[in-house]
N, C-alpha and C positions, 0 to 999 in steps of 0.2 A: 420506472426510471430509478436506478439505485443512487443513493447518496450516502456519504459517510459523515458522521458527526462525532465531535468530542466536545464536552463542556458546552452543549447547545450551540455549537458553531459548525457550520457546514464546511468540511475540508476537502470534499470531492463530490462531484455531481455529474452524472452521465446518462446517456441513453444507450451507449455502446460499451460493452464490457465483455470480459471473458470470465468464465467460472471454472475453477479447478479445485478439486477436493473440497467442495463446499465453500470456498472462498471466492468473493467477487474481486476481480482484478480490474482496477480502473485505469483507463488509458492516461498517459501523461498530460494530455491537453485538458483533462477534467479535474486536475489537482490544483488546489490553492496552495502553491508552494511557499507562500509567505508564512505558513504555519509549520513548515518542515525544516528540520535541521539534520544534517547528515550525522549518523552515528558510526562509531567504530565497530559495531557488532556485525558479524557475518555468520552465516550458517551454510551448511551444504546439504543438498537433497540429492540422492543418488540419480534421479531421473530429470530433475529440473536444473541442477547446477548450484552455483554459489549465490546466496541471497545477500543483499546489502540492506541495511536498515536505516530508518529515519526516526528521530524523536519528533513527537508532535508537541508544539508549544502554542498554547492559547492563553491569553491574558497573563502571561508570565508563568503559568503552570506547565510543567514538562511531563509528558507521558513517554518514558524512555523506550526506544526501539519498538514503537507501536505500529510502524508501517514497514513493509519490506517490498523489494523489487528484485527482479533478475535481469541485470543489464546485459549479461552475456549468457543466456540460457543454453542448455543442451538442446540438440535438435528436436527432441520430443516435446519441448516446452516453448518453442519459438513464438507461439501465438501470444505469450505473456511477456515478451521482451519489453522492458521498461515500464510495464504496467505495475500498479501499486495495490497491495492488499493490506488489510488492517486486522488488528487484534487488540488485546489488553484494554478493554473498555471502550474502544471506538465502536460506535453503533453504526451498522450498515443496514439501511432500510431499503426495501425494494418496492 
């Protein structure tokens, strides 16, 4: 059962997930949104579409743009719509 942690705090935990390019994508209902703040950062993937990012905030410490999602993915990536993946020091355990 994958879980995502930053600063020893669980920020996502699920039994159901998608895996794409080695990244675990957590469904929105598994996310502890109290630790998330929308970021202005976006990136574009040729086959997934435009990613939107979140800062992770735990105990007042900010991990900028450490999570991303595809709210309107291209058809090839529809399975990860609104799912969230992590990087930049966020530990994902399986």
